[in-house]
N, C-alpha and C positions, 0 to 999 in steps of 0.2 A: 615753698611757694615764693614767687617773685615778690620783692619788697620786704620779705620777712626780716632780714637783717637790718634794713633801713628803718622799718617800722619800729623795731625793738630799740634802736638808737634814739629815735625821736621820743619814744615813751620814757626812756631813761632821762633825757634832757628835761622833758615836761615834768617828770616826777620830782626832780630837783628844784625846779622853779616853783612848783605848787607848795613846797614845804617852806619856802621863804615868805615871811610876813611882809618884808619890804625888799625892793630891788634897787640896786644902783647901777651905774654904767659899767662897772667891772663885772657884775653878774651877767649883764646883757652880752658883754664882750666874750665871756667864757662860753655862754650858751651858743652864741653865734658861731664861735670857732668849732665847737663840737658838731653843730649842724653842717657847717661847711665841709668838715672832714668826712662826715657820714655820707653826704651827697657825692663827694669826689670818689669815695670808696665804692659807691653804687654805680660808678661809671657815668655820672651825669656830666654833660659837656661843661668845661671850665667856665666859658663865658656865661652860661646859664646860671651856674652856681654863684659866680661873682655878682651878677645882677640881682639874683634872689636874696643873697645875704646882705647886700647893700640896702635893698628896700626894707628888709626886716629890721636891720640895724637903725636906719633913719627913723622908722616909725616907732620902734621900741624905746628909743632914747628920748622920745617926746613925752609930753604930758599924758598922752593917751594910755601909756603903760606905767611910767614911773610915779605919776600922781594918782594912779587908780587905787581904790580900796582893795581890789583883788589883782595886784600886778601880775602874778603868775598866770592867772586865767586870761588876762588881757594880752599877755605875751603870746600865749598859745593861739588866741584868736587872730592876732596879727600874722603869725606863721601860717595858719590855716588859710587866711584870705590871700596871702602872697602866693601860697602853693596853688590855689585855685587859679590865680592870674597866670602863673607859669604854665599851667596845663591848658590854657586857652580861654580862661575867663568864663563868660556866660555860655550856656549851652547853644551850640550852633547846629541846628538840624539841617538835614538834607532837604533840598527843595523838591518835594515830590508832588506831582499833580496827577489827578485822576482824569483830567481833560486833555492830556497830551502824552506823547510817548516819552517815557523816562529812559535814558540810555546811560548806563554806568560802564565806564571803561576801566578795567582793572589793570594796573601797571605795577611794575616792580621787578626786582632781581629774581633769578631762578632760585627756588628753595624757600622763598618767603612765605609761601602758602596761598598763592593767588587762586589756584583752581578750587581748592577746598573752600576758601573764603568766599568766592563767587557763589558757590552753592549755598553756603550758610546764610549769606545776605539775601539771596532769593527766597529761601525758606522763611527767614525772619520777616521780610517785608510782605510776603504773602499772608502771614498771620497778622502782623501788626497794622499794615496799611491796606489790607485786602487787595493787593495788586496781583496781576496775572503775569508771572515772569517767564521769560524765554532765556535760557542760557546759551551762550555762543562759544564754540570751541575754535578760537582763532590762533592758537599756538600750533602752527603747522610744522614746526621743527622738532617737536617732541611728541611722537605718536602716543606715548604713555599719558600725556596731558589730555588728549582727546578722549582716549579710552576711560581715563579717570573721571572726566566730566560726564561722560555718558552713564557710567555706573552710578555716580552721585545723583544725576538727574532721575534715573530709574528708581533709586532708593527713595527719593523725595517726591516722586510722581510729578516732576517738573520737566517739560520738554527741553531738549537740547538740539540746537542746530549745528550741524557739521557738514563739511563737504570733502569727502575723501579724494575727490578728483582735482580739487584746486589747491595750489600751493601759494595762493595770493591772499594774505590776511585782510588786505583792504577790500578786495572783492567779497570775501566771506562776510565781513562786517556790514557792507552795503546791502548784500542780499538778505542777511538776517534782519536788517531794519525793515526791508520791504515785506518780508514774511510776517514779522511781528505786527505790522499795520494791517495786513490782509487778514490775519487770524485773530485780531482783537486783543493782542497782548499790550499791556501798558507799561511793562518794564523789560528792558533788554540789558543783560549783563554780559559783557564781552571779556572773555579770558584771553589776554594777549600773551605773547611770548616774552620770556625773560632771558637774561644772560647771567653768567657767573659774575660778570662785572659790566659796568656801563661802557658802551662803545657807540660810535657814530652810526653804525648800521642799525642797531636797535632803536636809537633815538629817531632816526629818519623814518623807520617803519611806523613807530608809534605816532609820530607827527603826521604821517600820511593818513593813518586811520582816523586820527583826531579831526583833520580837515575834511575828510570825506563824509563822516557821519555826524560830526558836531555833537559829541556826547554832552548830556546835561551835567554829568559828574565825571571827573577823572580822579579815581581813588588810588592812591599809592599804598600798596601793601608792604608793610615793613615788619621784618622779623624782630620781635621785642627782645630777642636774646643776643642781638649783634652789637649792642653797646654803642660806642663812639662812632663806629662806621656808619650806623644808621643815620646820623646827622648829616654826614657828607653825601650819602646816597639821596636822602630826602631833598637836600638843597639842590643837587644837580638835576634831579627829575623836575623839581619845581621851576628852576631857571629855564630848562629846555622846553617843558610842556605846559607849565602853569597848572599844577594840580589844584583840585578844589577841596580835597580832604585826605585824611590818612586813616588807614586801618592797621592797628597794631595786633600782630598775631603772637601766639605762644606765651601769653602772659600767665600761663599756669606753670611755666618753667621755674627752675630754682636759681636762675642767674640774677645778676644785680639789678637789672631793670632800668638802667639809666636812659635807655631810648625813650621810654614813655614820658620821662620828665624833660627831655631835650627837644624832641621832634616838633611839638606844637610851638614852642618858643622860637626855635630857629627858622622854621618855615612860615610862621604866622598863619598857618592853615589849621583848621580844626581837626582833631582826632574824632572821627564819627562812629567807629565801631572798634571793639576789642575782642580778640579771640581768646577764650578762657579754657580751652580744652580740645580734645580730639573729636568729641561727638558733634554731629551736625547741628545740634541745638546749643552748642557752647560758643555763643557769640552774643554780645550785649551792645546796646547803644552806649556811647561814651558820655559821661557827665563829669566835667572837671571837679565839681564840688564833692561828688561821691568818691571819686578816685582819691582826691586829697584826703578825705576822711579815712579811707582805707589805709593810705600810706602813713598817716599820722597816728594810726592805731585807735581811731574813734569808731570803727565799725562802719557798716553801710546797710542800714535797715531798709532803706527805700529800694535798693536793688534786690534785697532778699524778698521783699513783698512782691516786687515785679516778677521774680522767678516763680514764686508760689502761684500768683495769679495766672501766669502763662501756662503753668502745668495743670492747674485744677479746672476741670469742667464744672460749670455752674450747676447743671442738672445733676451731675454726679455728687457734688457737694451737698445739694438739697436732699438727695437720696440717702447719703451717709448720715446727715443730721437726723433724719427720720428714724434710721436704724438705731442710732444712739439713744434717741428718746424712747424708742420701743424696746430697748435692750435686746435687739435682734442682730447685733453686730457679730459676725462670725469670722472664721479664719480666712475665708475668701476675701472679705472686706479688709482684714488685716494685711493680707498679701498685696491687695490693690494699693493700700496706703504705703506699704514698703516700696513698691515700684514707683509711686509718685515721688517719694523722697529720693530714690536713686536717680530719677530723671533730673532733679534739681542740681545734682553735682555731688562731689565727694563730701563726706562729713566735715573734713577739715576746712574746705572752701566755704561751707555754710557757717561754720563756727566763726571763721575769720570776719564774717560780715556782722557779727553780733558785737555791739559796743561793750567795752569793758572787759572783753575776753583777754586774759593774760597770755601773751605770746609764749612766754617760757613754760607756763602750765600746759599750754596747747602742745608745745613741742614734746612735753613729757608723756602725753597720751599716746597710746599705741593705736594709731588710726588704722593701720593695716589689720590689726586684730579685730577692730570694730567692724571694718568692711567684711572681713572673713566671717564674723559672727552673723552678719546680715545674710550672706550667701548660705550659711549653714541653716539659718531659719527658713530661707526660701526652699532649700532642698527637703527639709522635714515636711513642710506643708505640701509640696508637690508629691511626696510619697504617700499622702493620705488619699482615701477615696473621697468622692464628692460628698457622700453622706457624712463622713468623719469631719470634713471641713465645716459643714453646716451645723453639725451636732457634736462638738468636741467632747461632750459629756459621755458619749458611748465608747470613747477610746479607753479600753481596759488594758490589763497587763499584756495579753498576747498581741493585741493590736499595736501597742507601743513597741514591742520587740520587732514586729514586722516593719513598722515605720522606720525604726532606727536602722535596720538592715538595709532597707530600700534607699535610705538617704545617705548611707555611709557614715552615720553618727552613732552615738551611744544612747541607751535608754535614758540615761541621766540628762542628756541634751534634750530629748523629747519631753521629759518630765518638767525640765526647767522652762521650756517654751510654753507648755500647757498651763503651768502654774502662773507664769507671767501674764499670759493672755487672760486667764480667769480673773486675776487681780485687776487688770485693765478694764475688763467688762463690768466688774462690780463698781468700779469707780465711775464708769460711763453711765451706769444705771442710776447711781446716786445723783450725778449731774442732771440726768434726764428728769428724775423725780423733783429735783429742786426747781428746774425750769417749769415743770407742770404746776407746782405749788405757787410759784411766782405769778404765772399766767392766771391761775385760779384766783389769787388775791386781787389781781388787777381787774378781773371781771366783776367781782362782788358788788362794788358800788353802782354798777350799771344794771344789775339784775332787778 
């Protein structure tokens, strides 16, 4: 995962600082040097590193840290606060209005992920802001981009405007704006053309689109894996077009991740979204404090809660709670829960959001084997009849053999799943009984 190496280095520095009862200026100097090297190795822009370490050094050498009763913890607090500042400071949300047409113009180099990101944002804001989006295919130079957007729109059930007859992206954008107004859409997301590198033709075209439709947001899509080059790209696009925000893609990669720590500082424009995977649901609103917490190895519980809330239907949650209380939880329900977990992302990405998770210990876990086991469990349940899923107690020896054969697993695998499920059900039953007893005790004084 991105930031893995950087996060580990920060945790090593913090571990050493926590062990010291007192800190002096030489301790601060050593720690700052280690942090500086870690950031440079992560491909963070040199000017950004210099500014960051200078701010940390100045604050850490003051009374705030050196005279503190817990100097190690205070030093960590200072680093965290400066990291939040480097990532953009306070949360800066997009200005979205339900009373007017919101127009997002997606810009960036070819290969940064503009087309997929446009669809992801449309899907996210339809859910979170209850907007009615219209996607616009304005990349007339790459037919695959138009086709890709049409496929994504169909998958998400979001309309896509395209014009096979026109080769003029300005006219396409203007027409899309008119259609959105006519059909009652309140969000238009325009997927513009990119190039392998910035040139005058590209900039002129983007400027013409900008002037003709006056977008409410000009979002620069930056490949999080490009490192130092992303800083130069961001600066040029901002100087020429005046971007309003940045979307960082591919933050699930295993590269050093310096772009994420450099772009906001160098452009002074907020990072508004981050792409965290290939699925259309793998996009998050960006929060500087949460990202700083992840990078420094402190976890990100709030984002984990957000993921869970976005994936869980309230009515379904109430139904599941009732089943647990009544001890009627079956293998269909177990499968549903497994699918909910899979929608939230990989096991490793979820564990990384948990505070206190040791990165080295996490690296030692065989995540691929865990994911494989989940697929095996799914195959076993799919090989059961509806009656067997509802009443696992009827699964005798011959049925177990049939299920194993049908799922491409062994009888031992089937036995292991059924045993684990039975233990879980017993535990849920006990929890349900405890809840009933507590509710009963609470009602007694009022009877």
